TIGUDREN-409261 format. One line per field, with one value per atom (N, C-alpha, C, O): residue number from 0; x, y negated, z negated; atom name. Coordinates in nm, 2 decimals, m for minus. Layout:
! residues N
i NUM  ...
x X  ...
y Y  ...
z Z  ...
at CA  ...
! end
This chain:
! residues 148
i 0  0  0  0  1  1  1  1  2  2  2  2  3  3  3  3  4  4  4  4  5  5  5  5  6  6  6  6  7  7  7  7  8  8  8  8  9  9  9  9  10  10  10  10  11  11  11  11  12  12  12  12  13  13  13  13  14  14  14  14  15  15  15  15  16  16  16  16  17  17  17  17  18  18  18  18  19  19  19  19  20  20  20  20  21  21  21  21  22  22  22  22  23  23  23  23  24  24  24  24  25  25  25  25  26  26  26  26  27  27  27  27  28  28  28  28  29  29  29  29  30  30  30  30  31  31  31  31  32  32  32  32  33  33  33  33  34  34  34  34  35  35  35  35  36  36  36  36  37  37  37  37  38  38  38  38  39  39  39  39  40  40  40  40  41  41  41  41  42  42  42  42  43  43  43  43  44  44  44  44  45  45  45  45  46  46  46  46  47  47  47  47  48  48  48  48  49  49  49  49  50  50  50  50  51  51  51  51  52  52  52  52  53  53  53  53  54  54  54  54  55  55  55  55  56  56  56  56  57  57  57  57  58  58  58  58  59  59  59  59  60  60  60  60  61  61  61  61  62  62  62  62  63  63  63  63  64  64  64  64  65  65  65  65  66  66  66  66  67  67  67  67  68  68  68  68  69  69  69  69  70  70  70  70  71  71  71  71  72  72  72  72  73  73  73  73  74  74  74  74  75  75  75  75  76  76  76  76  77  77  77  77  78  78  78  78  79  79  79  79  80  80  80  80  81  81  81  81  82  82  82  82  83  83  83  83  84  84  84  84  85  85  85  85  86  86  86  86  87  87  87  87  88  88  88  88  89  89  89  89  90  90  90  90  91  91  91  91  92  92  92  92  93  93  93  93  94  94  94  94  95  95  95  95  96  96  96  96  97  97  97  97  98  98  98  98  99  99  99  99  100  100  100  100  101  101  101  101  102  102  102  102  103  103  103  103  104  104  104  104  105  105  105  105  106  106  106  106  107  107  107  107  108  108  108  108  109  109  109  109  110  110  110  110  111  111  111  111  112  112  112  112  113  113  113  113  114  114  114  114  115  115  115  115  116  116  116  116  117  117  117  117  118  118  118  118  119  119  119  119  120  120  120  120  121  121  121  121  122  122  122  122  123  123  123  123  124  124  124  124  125  125  125  125  126  126  126  126  127  127  127  127  128  128  128  128  129  129  129  129  130  130  130  130  131  131  131  131  132  132  132  132  133  133  133  133  134  134  134  134  135  135  135  135  136  136  136  136  137  137  137  137  138  138  138  138  139  139  139  139  140  140  140  140  141  141  141  141  142  142  142  142  143  143  143  143  144  144  144  144  145  145  145  145  146  146  146  146  147  147  147  147
x 10.48  10.50  10.61  10.62  10.72  10.86  10.83  10.73  10.92  10.90  10.92  10.99  10.79  10.81  10.92  10.95  11.00  11.11  11.16  11.09  11.27  11.29  11.41  11.50  11.44  11.52  11.60  11.55  11.72  11.76  11.93  12.03  11.89  12.04  12.06  12.00  12.15  12.22  12.14  12.09  12.14  12.09  12.19  12.26  12.17  12.31  12.18  12.15  12.14  12.01  11.87  11.78  11.86  11.69  11.69  11.80  11.57  11.55  11.48  11.40  11.59  11.54  11.57  11.66  11.46  11.50  11.48  11.41  11.56  11.56  11.44  11.40  11.36  11.21  11.18  11.19  11.14  11.08  10.91  10.82  10.89  10.70  10.65  10.69  10.60  10.51  10.41  10.33  10.38  10.22  10.15  10.19  10.04  9.90  9.92  9.82  10.02  10.06  10.21  10.24  10.24  10.32  10.49  10.60  10.45  10.62  10.68  10.62  10.79  10.88  10.98  11.06  10.96  11.02  11.09  11.04  11.29  11.33  11.31  11.28  11.32  11.31  11.37  11.37  11.47  11.50  11.39  11.39  11.29  11.24  11.24  11.26  11.21  11.21  11.10  10.99  11.11  11.00  10.97  11.05  10.82  10.76  10.64  10.52  10.68  10.56  10.44  10.38  10.42  10.32  10.23  10.10  10.29  10.22  10.10  10.15  10.00  9.92  9.87  9.80  9.98  9.97  10.11  10.17  10.16  10.27  10.23  10.13  10.38  10.34  10.43  10.55  10.39  10.45  10.47  10.40  10.55  10.54  10.42  10.42  10.35  10.26  10.30  10.22  10.42  10.45  10.48  10.43  10.56  10.63  10.48  10.46  10.36  10.22  10.20  10.20  10.19  10.17  10.25  10.19  10.39  10.47  10.45  10.51  10.37  10.32  10.16  10.09  10.13  9.98  9.87  9.75  9.91  9.79  9.76  9.79  9.69  9.69  9.61  9.64  9.52  9.40  9.49  9.46  9.64  9.70  9.76  9.79  9.77  9.84  9.74  9.78  9.61  9.50  9.48  9.39  9.52  9.51  9.39  9.40  9.28  9.17  9.12  9.14  9.08  9.03  8.89  8.85  8.80  8.66  8.60  8.51  8.68  8.65  8.70  8.72  8.70  8.82  8.79  8.67  8.84  8.80  8.81  8.88  8.70  8.62  8.73  8.71  8.84  8.93  9.06  9.17  9.00  9.09  9.06  8.95  9.17  9.16  9.25  9.35  9.21  9.25  9.32  9.30  9.43  9.50  9.56  9.56  9.60  9.65  9.78  9.81  9.90  10.06  10.09  10.04  10.22  10.27  10.31  10.35  10.29  10.28  10.13  10.09  10.09  9.93  9.81  9.80  9.71  9.61  9.68  9.76  9.65  9.72  9.60  9.53  9.61  9.51  9.60  9.68  9.52  9.62  9.54  9.49  9.54  9.49  9.54  9.66  9.45  9.49  9.51  9.42  9.61  9.58  9.64  9.76  9.60  9.68  9.83  9.81  9.93  9.99  10.00  9.94  10.06  10.04  10.13  10.07  10.23  10.33  10.43  10.48  10.45  10.61  10.72  10.69  10.80  10.90  11.01  11.05  11.09  11.15  11.25  11.21  11.35  11.44  11.35  11.30  11.36  11.31  11.15  11.10  11.08  10.99  10.86  10.88  10.75  10.67  10.54  10.54  10.41  10.31  10.20  10.22  10.13  10.05  9.92  9.83  9.89  9.77  9.79  9.72  9.88  9.94  9.88  9.86  9.81  9.72  9.89  9.97  9.86  9.94  9.88  9.77  9.94  9.87  9.97  10.08  9.93  10.03  10.01  9.89  10.08  10.13  10.29  10.38  10.29  10.43  10.49  10.49  10.56  10.65  10.74  10.75  10.82  10.93  11.01  11.07  11.08  11.21  11.34  11.43  11.32  11.41  11.42  11.51  11.32  11.34  11.48  11.57  11.48  11.61  11.58  11.66  11.40  11.41  11.30  11.19  11.36  11.18  11.07  10.98  11.03  10.89  10.93  11.03  10.80  10.76  10.69  10.59  10.70  10.64  10.57  10.65  10.45  10.40  10.30  10.32  10.19  10.11  10.04  10.01  10.03  9.93  9.99  9.92  10.13  10.20  10.28  10.31  10.28  10.39  10.27  10.31  10.17  10.06  10.06  10.01  10.12  10.17  10.30  10.34  10.37  10.51  10.52  10.44  10.62  10.69  10.80  10.91  10.79  10.93  10.98  10.93  11.14  11.23  11.31  11.38  11.34  11.40  11.43  11.37  11.63  11.70  11.77  11.86  11.73  11.81  11.93  12.02  11.98  12.10  12.19  12.31  12.16  12.28  12.22  12.24  12.15  12.14  12.04  12.10  11.98  12.02  11.85  11.80  11.78  11.62  11.63  11.72  11.52  11.44  11.34  11.27  11.29  11.16  11.09  11.15  10.99  10.99  10.83  10.73  10.84  10.74  10.62  10.62  10.57  10.48  10.37  10.29  10.31  10.22  10.11  10.16  9.96  9.87  9.78  9.73  9.75  9.66  9.54  9.50  9.45  9.38  9.26  9.24  9.17  9.08  9.07  8.96  9.24  9.27  9.34  9.32  9.39  9.42  9.53  9.59  9.59  9.72  9.77  9.88
y m10.06  m9.89  m9.88  m9.94  m9.79  m9.73  m9.66  m9.59  m9.69  m9.66  m9.46  m9.40  m9.42  m9.26  m9.20  m9.08  m9.25  m9.24  m9.34  m9.43  m9.34  m9.49  m9.46  m9.40  m9.49  m9.50  m9.64  m9.72  m9.64  m9.78  m9.77  m9.72  m9.83  m9.80  m9.96  m10.06  m9.94  m10.03  m10.01  m9.91  m10.09  m10.10  m10.24  m10.32  m10.20  m10.26  m10.41  m10.50  m10.38  m10.47  m10.43  m10.51  m10.34  m10.35  m10.26  m10.20  m10.24  m10.17  m9.99  m9.96  m9.94  m9.78  m9.65  m9.63  m9.59  m9.48  m9.34  m9.31  m9.25  m9.06  m9.03  m9.08  m8.98  m8.89  m8.79  m8.76  m8.70  m8.62  m8.59  m8.61  m8.53  m8.52  m8.31  m8.22  m8.32  m8.19  m8.19  m8.29  m8.08  m8.11  m8.03  m7.97  m7.99  m7.92  m7.80  m7.74  m7.74  m7.64  m7.54  m7.43  m7.69  m7.62  m7.66  m7.63  m7.73  m7.76  m7.87  m7.97  m7.85  m8.01  m8.06  m7.98  m8.17  m8.29  m8.38  m8.42  m8.41  m8.48  m8.66  m8.67  m8.74  m8.90  m8.97  m8.95  m9.09  m9.20  m9.30  m9.33  m9.37  m9.43  m9.57  m9.60  m9.70  m9.83  m9.90  m9.93  m9.92  m9.98  m10.13  m10.23  m10.12  m10.25  m10.31  m10.28  m10.35  m10.34  m10.46  m10.52  m10.50  m10.61  m10.47  m10.48  m10.37  m10.28  m10.19  m10.15  m10.16  m10.14  m9.98  m9.93  m9.91  m9.77  m9.71  m9.76  m9.60  m9.55  m9.52  m9.51  m9.50  m9.47  m9.34  m9.36  m9.22  m9.12  m9.06  m8.96  m9.06  m9.04  m8.90  m8.80  m8.90  m8.84  m8.63  m8.54  m8.61  m8.56  m8.44  m8.33  m8.52  m8.48  m8.46  m8.38  m8.55  m8.52  m8.36  m8.26  m8.36  m8.23  m8.09  m7.98  m8.14  m8.01  m8.01  m7.93  m8.09  m8.12  m8.05  m8.02  m8.04  m7.91  m8.01  m7.98  m8.13  m8.16  m8.24  m8.35  m8.10  m8.11  m8.24  m8.29  m8.26  m8.37  m8.46  m8.54  m8.50  m8.64  m8.68  m8.78  m8.53  m8.54  m8.58  m8.62  m8.55  m8.57  m8.70  m8.76  m8.75  m8.88  m8.94  m9.05  m8.86  m8.82  m9.02  m9.06  m9.09  m9.20  m9.20  m9.27  m9.10  m9.12  m9.05  m9.10  m8.92  m8.91  m8.85  m8.73  m9.01  m9.02  m8.95  m8.93  m8.93  m8.82  m8.93  m9.03  m8.87  m8.99  m9.08  m9.20  m9.01  m9.12  m9.14  m9.11  m9.22  m9.28  m9.45  m9.50  m9.51  m9.62  m9.74  m9.69  m9.88  m9.93  m10.02  m10.01  m10.11  m10.20  m10.30  m10.29  m10.39  m10.52  m10.53  m10.50  m10.60  m10.60  m10.64  m10.65  m10.67  m10.79  m10.72  m10.78  m10.63  m10.53  m10.52  m10.47  m10.58  m10.55  m10.49  m10.55  m10.37  m10.28  m10.18  m10.13  m10.12  m9.97  m9.89  m9.94  m9.72  m9.64  m9.51  m9.46  m9.50  m9.35  m9.32  m9.41  m9.16  m9.13  m9.12  m9.08  m9.15  m9.17  m8.97  m8.90  m8.94  m8.82  m8.78  m8.82  m8.69  m8.74  m8.63  m8.51  m8.68  m8.63  m8.53  m8.58  m8.41  m8.34  m8.39  m8.40  m8.41  m8.43  m8.57  m8.57  m8.65  m8.76  m8.71  m8.68  m8.70  m8.76  m8.81  m8.78  m8.86  m8.98  m8.98  m9.00  m8.96  m8.93  m8.83  m8.73  m8.90  m8.78  m8.81  m8.78  m8.89  m8.92  m8.87  m8.88  m8.83  m8.75  m8.81  m8.90  m8.80  m8.85  m8.75  m8.69  m8.76  m8.66  m8.70  m8.74  m8.69  m8.72  m8.82  m8.90  m8.88  m9.00  m9.03  m8.92  m9.15  m9.13  m9.23  m9.31  m9.14  m9.18  m9.24  m9.22  m9.31  m9.36  m9.28  m9.32  m9.15  m9.12  m9.20  m9.20  m9.27  m9.34  m9.34  m9.34  m9.34  m9.34  m9.49  m9.55  m9.56  m9.67  m9.62  m9.51  m9.75  m9.77  m9.71  m9.77  m9.58  m9.50  m9.63  m9.60  m9.76  m9.86  m9.92  m10.00  m9.88  m9.94  m9.84  m9.90  m9.74  m9.66  m9.60  m9.56  m9.59  m9.58  m9.46  m9.46  m9.36  m9.20  m9.24  m9.18  m9.35  m9.36  m9.50  m9.54  m9.52  m9.63  m9.62  m9.55  m9.66  m9.61  m9.76  m9.85  m9.79  m9.91  m9.87  m9.78  m9.98  m9.99  m9.82  m9.74  m9.81  m9.66  m9.58  m9.50  m9.57  m9.52  m9.64  m9.63  m9.73  m9.83  m9.84  m9.87  m9.82  m9.99  m9.86  m9.87  m9.73  m9.66  m9.69  m9.61  m9.79  m9.81  m9.94  m10.02  m9.98  m10.10  m10.14  m10.08  m10.24  m10.24  m10.36  m10.45  m10.35  m10.47  m10.48  m10.38  m10.60  m10.62  m10.71  m10.80  m10.72  m10.80  m10.81  m10.73  m10.90  m10.92  m10.98  m10.93  m11.07  m11.10  m11.03  m11.06  m10.93  m10.86  m10.74  m10.64  m10.69  m10.61  m10.47  m10.36  m10.48  m10.36  m10.37  m10.48  m10.22  m10.22  m10.15  m10.07  m10.19  m10.07  m10.02  m10.07  m9.90  m9.85  m9.78  m9.67  m9.78  m9.71  m9.67  m9.74  m9.54  m9.50  m9.52  m9.42  m9.59  m9.64  m9.58  m9.57  m9.53  m9.45  m9.56  m9.66  m9.55  m9.62  m9.58  m9.47  m9.70  m9.66  m9.58  m9.58  m9.50  m9.47  m9.56  m9.66  m9.50  m9.62  m9.72  m9.77  m9.80  m9.88  m9.89  m9.78  m9.93  m9.98  m10.00  m10.05  m9.96  m10.04  m10.19  m10.24
z m13.46  m13.40  m13.34  m13.23  m13.39  m13.32  m13.18  m13.17  m13.06  m12.97  m13.02  m13.09  m12.90  m12.93  m12.84  m12.87  m12.73  m12.68  m12.57  m12.56  m12.51  m12.47  m12.34  m12.39  m12.19  m12.15  m12.08  m12.00  m12.14  m12.10  m12.02  m12.06  m11.91  m11.83  m11.74  m11.76  m11.65  m11.60  m11.45  m11.40  m11.42  m11.22  m11.16  m11.22  m11.01  m10.95  m10.91  m10.98  m10.76  m10.75  m10.75  m10.73  m10.76  m10.80  m10.92  m10.94  m11.01  m11.19  m11.03  m10.94  m11.11  m11.04  m11.19  m11.26  m11.18  m11.24  m11.18  m11.08  m11.24  m11.20  m11.23  m11.34  m11.18  m11.22  m11.17  m11.05  m11.25  m11.21  m11.20  m11.29  m11.05  m11.11  m11.08  m11.01  m11.14  m11.10  m11.04  m11.04  m10.99  m10.91  m10.94  m11.04  m10.89  m10.94  m10.90  m10.91  m10.86  m10.74  m10.87  m10.89  m10.94  m11.02  m10.96  m10.99  m10.89  m10.79  m10.85  m10.90  m10.85  m10.92  m10.79  m10.73  m10.77  m10.72  m10.82  m10.93  m10.75  m10.84  m10.74  m10.62  m10.81  m10.70  m10.79  m10.92  m10.71  m10.74  m10.72  m10.60  m10.81  m10.83  m10.87  m10.99  m10.77  m10.77  m10.87  m10.82  m11.00  m11.04  m11.01  m10.99  m11.03  m10.92  m11.06  m11.06  m11.12  m11.21  m11.18  m11.27  m11.02  m10.98  m10.89  m10.88  m10.84  m10.77  m10.85  m10.95  m10.84  m10.90  m10.95  m11.03  m10.82  m10.84  m10.79  m10.70  m10.86  m10.81  m10.66  m10.59  m10.65  m10.47  m10.43  m10.46  m10.38  m10.30  m10.19  m10.20  m10.04  m9.97  m9.93  m10.00  m9.85  m9.79  m9.79  m9.83  m9.74  m9.70  m9.87  m9.89  m9.94  m10.11  m10.18  m10.27  m10.09  m10.23  m10.18  m10.25  m10.03  m9.94  m10.05  m10.09  m10.07  m10.11  m10.31  m10.39  m10.33  m10.47  m10.47  m10.57  m10.37  m10.40  m10.36  m10.38  m10.29  m10.30  m10.12  m10.07  m10.04  m9.93  m9.82  m9.71  m9.92  m9.86  m9.85  m9.76  m9.92  m9.93  m9.75  m9.69  m9.73  m9.57  m9.45  m9.34  m9.49  m9.41  m9.32  m9.36  m9.23  m9.14  m9.08  m9.04  m9.07  m9.00  m9.03  m9.14  m8.95  m8.98  m9.03  m9.12  m8.92  m8.88  m9.06  m9.13  m9.09  m9.19  m9.32  m9.36  m9.40  m9.49  m9.63  m9.65  m9.68  m9.82  m9.92  m9.93  m10.01  m10.14  m10.19  m10.19  m10.22  m10.32  m10.22  m10.26  m10.06  m10.01  m10.02  m10.00  m10.05  m10.06  m9.96  m9.91  m9.93  m9.80  m9.91  m10.03  m9.83  m9.91  m9.85  m9.73  m9.91  m9.82  m9.86  m9.98  m9.73  m9.78  m9.68  m9.57  m9.73  m9.63  m9.47  m9.37  m9.47  m9.35  m9.28  m9.18  m9.36  m9.29  m9.39  m9.49  m9.35  m9.37  m9.39  m9.31  m9.52  m9.48  m9.58  m9.66  m9.53  m9.66  m9.65  m9.58  m9.80  m9.84  m9.96  m10.03  m9.97  m10.09  m10.20  m10.22  m10.31  m10.45  m10.55  m10.58  m10.56  m10.63  m10.76  m10.77  m10.89  m11.00  m11.02  m11.01  m11.04  m11.07  m11.20  m11.30  m11.22  m11.31  m11.43  m11.54  m11.42  m11.49  m11.45  m11.34  m11.51  m11.46  m11.57  m11.69  m11.55  m11.63  m11.63  m11.51  m11.68  m11.73  m11.83  m11.95  m11.81  m11.93  m12.01  m11.97  m12.13  m12.23  m12.29  m12.40  m12.15  m12.19  m12.05  m11.93  m12.10  m12.00  m12.00  m12.09  m11.93  m11.93  m11.81  m11.70  m11.86  m11.78  m11.70  m11.77  m11.57  m11.49  m11.46  m11.52  m11.38  m11.33  m11.24  m11.19  m11.15  m11.03  m10.96  m11.01  m10.82  m10.75  m10.60  m10.58  m10.51  m10.36  m10.29  m10.28  m10.22  m10.10  m10.00  m9.96  m9.94  m9.84  m9.84  m9.93  m9.68  m9.60  m9.59  m9.48  m9.73  m9.68  m9.58  m9.52  m9.59  m9.48  m9.49  m9.59  m9.44  m9.44  m9.51  m9.59  m9.43  m9.44  m9.57  m9.59  m9.68  m9.80  m9.88  m9.94  m9.88  m9.94  m10.05  m10.13  m10.08  m10.22  m10.22  m10.16  m10.30  m10.27  m10.30  m10.24  m10.39  m10.40  m10.54  m10.59  m10.55  m10.62  m10.78  m10.77  m10.90  m11.02  m11.06  m11.07  m11.07  m11.06  m11.21  m11.29  m11.20  m11.36  m11.36  m11.45  m11.27  m11.34  m11.42  m11.49  m11.44  m11.46  m11.67  m11.79  m11.53  m11.64  m11.76  m11.87  m11.75  m11.86  m11.98  m12.09  m11.96  m12.07  m12.13  m12.22  m12.11  m12.14  m12.18  m12.15  m12.26  m12.25  m12.15  m12.16  m12.06  m11.98  m11.97  m11.91  m12.04  m12.00  m11.92  m11.91  m11.83  m11.71  m11.74  m11.81  m11.68  m11.75  m11.61  m11.58  m11.53  m11.38  m11.44  m11.37  m11.53  m11.50  m11.56  m11.54  m11.63  m11.70  m11.62  m11.69  m11.49  m11.44  m11.60  m11.61  m11.64  m11.76  m11.76  m11.73  m11.79  m11.76  m11.92  m11.95  m12.00  m12.09  m12.11  m12.21  m12.05  m12.06  m12.17  m12.18  m12.26  m12.35  m12.37  m12.34  m12.42  m12.42  m12.59  m12.67  m12.60  m12.71  m12.74  m12.65  m12.88  m12.94  m12.86  m12.81  m12.85  m12.83  m12.95  m12.96  m13.05  m13.15  m13.12  m13.00  m13.23  m13.18  m13.19  m13.26  m13.09  m13.05  m12.99  m12.96  m12.95  m12.91  m12.75  m12.71  m12.68  m12.56  m12.54  m12.63  m12.44  m12.43  m12.34  m12.35
at N  CA  C  O  N  CA  C  O  N  CA  C  O  N  CA  C  O  N  CA  C  O  N  CA  C  O  N  CA  C  O  N  CA  C  O  N  CA  C  O  N  CA  C  O  N  CA  C  O  N  CA  C  O  N  CA  C  O  N  CA  C  O  N  CA  C  O  N  CA  C  O  N  CA  C  O  N  CA  C  O  N  CA  C  O  N  CA  C  O  N  CA  C  O  N  CA  C  O  N  CA  C  O  N  CA  C  O  N  CA  C  O  N  CA  C  O  N  CA  C  O  N  CA  C  O  N  CA  C  O  N  CA  C  O  N  CA  C  O  N  CA  C  O  N  CA  C  O  N  CA  C  O  N  CA  C  O  N  CA  C  O  N  CA  C  O  N  CA  C  O  N  CA  C  O  N  CA  C  O  N  CA  C  O  N  CA  C  O  N  CA  C  O  N  CA  C  O  N  CA  C  O  N  CA  C  O  N  CA  C  O  N  CA  C  O  N  CA  C  O  N  CA  C  O  N  CA  C  O  N  CA  C  O  N  CA  C  O  N  CA  C  O  N  CA  C  O  N  CA  C  O  N  CA  C  O  N  CA  C  O  N  CA  C  O  N  CA  C  O  N  CA  C  O  N  CA  C  O  N  CA  C  O  N  CA  C  O  N  CA  C  O  N  CA  C  O  N  CA  C  O  N  CA  C  O  N  CA  C  O  N  CA  C  O  N  CA  C  O  N  CA  C  O  N  CA  C  O  N  CA  C  O  N  CA  C  O  N  CA  C  O  N  CA  C  O  N  CA  C  O  N  CA  C  O  N  CA  C  O  N  CA  C  O  N  CA  C  O  N  CA  C  O  N  CA  C  O  N  CA  C  O  N  CA  C  O  N  CA  C  O  N  CA  C  O  N  CA  C  O  N  CA  C  O  N  CA  C  O  N  CA  C  O  N  CA  C  O  N  CA  C  O  N  CA  C  O  N  CA  C  O  N  CA  C  O  N  CA  C  O  N  CA  C  O  N  CA  C  O  N  CA  C  O  N  CA  C  O  N  CA  C  O  N  CA  C  O  N  CA  C  O  N  CA  C  O  N  CA  C  O  N  CA  C  O  N  CA  C  O  N  CA  C  O  N  CA  C  O  N  CA  C  O  N  CA  C  O  N  CA  C  O  N  CA  C  O  N  CA  C  O  N  CA  C  O  N  CA  C  O  N  CA  C  O  N  CA  C  O  N  CA  C  O  N  CA  C  O  N  CA  C  O  N  CA  C  O  N  CA  C  O  N  CA  C  O  N  CA  C  O  N  CA  C  O  N  CA  C  O  N  CA  C  O  N  CA  C  O  N  CA  C  O  N  CA  C  O  N  CA  C  O  N  CA  C  O  N  CA  C  O  N  CA  C  O  N  CA  C  O  N  CA  C  O  N  CA  C  O  N  CA  C  O  N  CA  C  O  N  CA  C  O  N  CA  C  O  N  CA  C  O  N  CA  C  O  N  CA  C  O  N  CA  C  O
! end
């Protein structure tokens, strides 16, 4: 089955793409995103989630967590974030709706606005070539009744 759309580009040290998110309040924000195929969720800073219409993502009350709060382990220890569904994610000519993101504040020293993980990449085929510094991300159709 041929790809529906694709993005091909070069990268320097890390595989990144430019993407646009539309929140449930209709706000649109643009990001330079790091592609991390091993991350379970896409990650967005809490303040950006709030600006996109997800005020529950800004909550920091550890005593009364909201129902969609997840606890996770990372190299920095344990963390907690809120899972939200972004209305629309656009990368080049590709679009995907209702993508799960983890609202969490990553270290600012990473230099990346956000992370694209498997909650989005599961709908796409990703080819990374670190030797040549190139990536290809393509949206492929999922067969009727099948899984990707």
